[in-house]
N, C-alpha and C positions, 0 to 999 in steps of 0.2 A: 138542429143546426143554429149556432150562435152568429148572429150577423153583428158585424163590428163596422159600424158607418162612422166616418169622420176619424177612424185611428190609422194613421199613416203606417206604412210599411216599416217594421222596426229593425233596428241593426243588432245583429248578436244579442237579443233579448234574454235576460235573467229574470225570473219572477222571485221577488222576495216578500215572504209572507209573514206575519205575526197577528196573534189572537190574545186578546185579554181574556183572563180567567186562570183555570188551573195551571196552565203552562207558562204564566207570565208574572212571576214573583217579583215584587217590586215594581211592577209594570215595566221592567227593563225592556222587553223584546217588542212590545206595542211602541214603546217611546222611541225606540231606535228607528222603526218603519215611519212613524210620524216625523220623525228628525228629517229623515231622507225625503219624505214628500214635502215638508216645508223648505227645506234649503234648495231644492232642485224645482220647487214650484210645480208640483205633479198637478196634471190635469185628470180629474175623475171622469171615466168613460163608461163606467158600468157599476152596478149595485145589485147584489142579490135579493130576491123578494123576501122581506122578513117574516112574511106569514108562513113560509115553506120549513123554516129553520129555527125560530126562536119562539120560547115561552114568555109570552109578555108579563107574567107574573114572577118571573125570574130575572128577566131583563126588561124593564118597563121602558116604555116610550117616554120622551120628555116633551112638555109643551113650553113654546116661547112665543115672544111678541116682537113683531118685525113690522115696521111701518105701521103700527097700530093693528095689525091683523095677526090674530093667533094661529101659530102653526105648531105641526108636530113632527119631531124628529124621532124615527123608529131606528131601534138597533138593529143594525144589519152588517154585512161585509161588503166594503167598496174596493174598486180596482182603479188605479191610476197609472198613468205611464210618464216617465221622465226620460230626458236624454242626457246622457253623461258625456261631456266634452273631454277634450283633451287629444293627445297624439293618436290614440285609438278610441274614438267615440263608440258608445254602445247604449242600448236602451234598457231600462229597468221596469218592469211591471211590477208595481207596489201593492200588495193585498193587505188591507188592515181591517180587522173586524173584531168580532165577539166569538168565543167558542160557541158553537150551536148546540141548542138544547135537544136537537133531533134531526133524524134522517142524515147521519153523517155521510153514508156512502154517497147519497145524492148530491149532498154538499160539496164532497170532493170531486165527484165528477162534473159537476159544473164548473169549479175552478180548473179541472184539467181540459174541458172544452175550450175555455179562453185560452189557456196555455197553448193547446194545439192549433187554434185559430191564428195565434200571434206568431207561432213560431218559437216559442220558449224553447231555448237549449238546455236550462237548468233551473230547477226549483231549489232555493233555499229558504229554509223554514227557521224562524229565530224563536228561541224559547229561553226561559230562565226558571231556575228551582232553587229551593232552599237548600242550604249544605252548611256543614262545619268548617266553614271557611272564616279567618278573620278579615274584618273590614280594614285592616292597616296593610294587608299585602295585594299585590296584583290580583285581578278578578281571574278565576280560571274559567277559560272557556274551552270547549272540546267541541270537535267537529265528529258527526257520526253520519254514517250511511249504511243502507242496505246492500249496496253495489260493491262487490269486492274489488273490480277493475277499477272503480272509481277512488276506492280508499287508497289503493296503491298508488294512483296518478297524482292524487292531491293530498296525500299524507293525512288521511282521516281515519278515524277509528270505525270498524265494521261493527255496527251494533249486534250485542248479543242479549239486550235487555229483555227480561220476562216478567210481567206483571200489569198491573193496570196502567192504562196509556190514556193520553189527551188527544185533541184534533191535531196537534203537531205529528205524534206518531202515526196516526191514521193517514194524515195526508201524505207523509212520506213513504207509507206501505202503498198506497194509492199510486202514486208515482211509479213506483217500482214496479208494480203489476203492469202498469201503462207503459212502461220502456222508456220513462222519462228520468234522467239522471236527477237525483235528488239528495240535498244535505240537510241536515239539522245542526244549528249551531246553538249550543247550551252555555249560558253563563250561570255560575253559582253565586247566590245571593246569601250574605250571611243571616242565618235563621233568627239571631238575636236581635236584628234590626231590619225587619222584613217590610216595614210600612213603606209605599211608594211616597216620592219618586226614589229611584237609585241612579242618579247620573253616571256613577262609576261603573255600574254593570252595564249600562247603556252604552258607553264609550267603548267599553271592552268587546261588545258585540259588534259595534262598528269597526273597529280596528279588524278583528277577525275576518269580517265580510269583506273588507277592502283586500286584504291578503288573498282570501279564496277566488274572488272576481276580478281582481286585477284592475281596480279603479281606485282614484284618490277621493275620499269622502271628506266634503267640507264639515268641519267638526263645530264651526261657530262658537258658542260660549261654553260647550260641552265639557272641556278641560278644567275651566274656572269653576264649573258648577260641581264636577266631581272632587276637586281640592275642597270646595267650601263644605260638602256633604261630609267628607272625611273628618274634616276638623270639627264639624258638628257632632259626629258621633264619638270622636276622641273626648268632647268635653261631657258627653253623657256617659261614657265608660268611667271617666275620671271621678265622677261624682258617686259611683258604686264600687266598693272595693271588690264585692264578689264578682261583678261583671268584669273589672280590670283584671282580675285574676284568671277568669275564664278566658278571656282574650288571649292573654299571655300563655295559656296552655296551649290554644290554638295556633299561635304563632310559632311555638317550639316544635309543635308536631309538623306543622307545615313546613317550616325549614328543614327539619331532619329528613322528611319525606322527599323534598325535592332539590335537595343538594346536588345530586348527580345530574339534574336537568340543566345545570348551569354550563350548556355545552357550547362548543364552538358553533353549531348549528342554531342554537337560540341567539347567540350574539349576531350571527350573520343575517338572521332573519330581521332582527331589529334594526340593523344597520341599514337594510335595504329599505325598510320603511322611512329611515331617517332620509336617506338619499331621495327618496320618492317625493318627499314632501318638501325638500329644500328646493329640488329642481322644479316642482311645480308651483311654488309660492302660494301667495292667497292666505285666506284666514286658516287658522287651526294650530299651527306650529307643530313640533315634532311630538305630538302626544302620544303616550303609551297606555295600556290597558289599565293601569293603576291611576290614571288622572294626572300624572306628572307631565312635566315637560322636559325632554333632554336637551342640554346644551350643545351648542355646535361640535359635533365630532365626539360626543360621549352618549351613544344611545344607551337606554336603559335595557336590562334583561326582562323578557316575559314568559309567562308559564308556557309550558309545552302543551299545545292543545289537545295533545293524544293521551294525557296522563290522568284523566279523571275517572274516579270510580265514584260510584253510587254511595254517597256519605251515609253513614248510621246516624240516626237521630238519638240525641241523648235524653235520657229520661225525663229530668226537669232542668232544662238550660235557663240561665237568668235571662230576663228580658229587659231590654233598653228600649223598649216600646215596639207597637206593632203587633199584630194577631199572628197565631201561628198558620201555616199552611202546609199542605202536604207536598212532598219532593215529588218529581217526575221521573221520566226515563231517561236513559242515555240514549 
């Protein structure tokens, strides 16, 4: 039994989780949860025992000095709680950590124990994968679930992925078996510029999360960071003819494939976000998944979140920086 002392009764709580590692291309997912924790001033109420789940030769502890005293920070997973205000206040339980090295079933069971004790109504796990997507277009974000009813109600894709998986996939399946509604949101990061950070992908995940759970996420400086990131990658690509041609080919393929997605539904979804941000006021502007900011009355089109397929990896793509990573599951 998990004893939670000092944690008040939560209002319509949703657990939002992200893990550094294989399922976190460009650190986009873990940065998104860190952003929520920072903007809403989350209060840490629990941390999993690092000895139980981490190989310290893979994820090494760090030493730091505070007030002249040497201290150690251990790699672990921490849980914090934030209260989201507005017309319909609700609480978020934020889970941020590192993909565990061992005992994944116990790891998921411990997180589900916290979810049960806190009355969590839904678990949303954020992930990011490398894909054949151009950095100049809106970041594709897909929502997947193993629950057919949830897929129908929330316009999500029922996952049919088969193959190697990470902790995101394992946690989602653990939730399904425990009867806890669970959704995974995946952002596609351009494989030719995979090094972190990727504020454009982080911004896209937060926009999709906002739509999913019906809260207004304060974006802070993320829209400006996303624009600066794209300008920087534009400059890198312009310096290499081969990279520039490759990006152009990705743009053409993307535009051709997604032409039918410029539907009335997509326009309505973006206009609803514009109205929500306009009425809510405060920082952030009418930011979109591409890191742009729509003028008053002129919302941008976004990607259809149900339109992702697992992209094939090219044999030898040109690199504009960063190391190769493996793609993950739907």
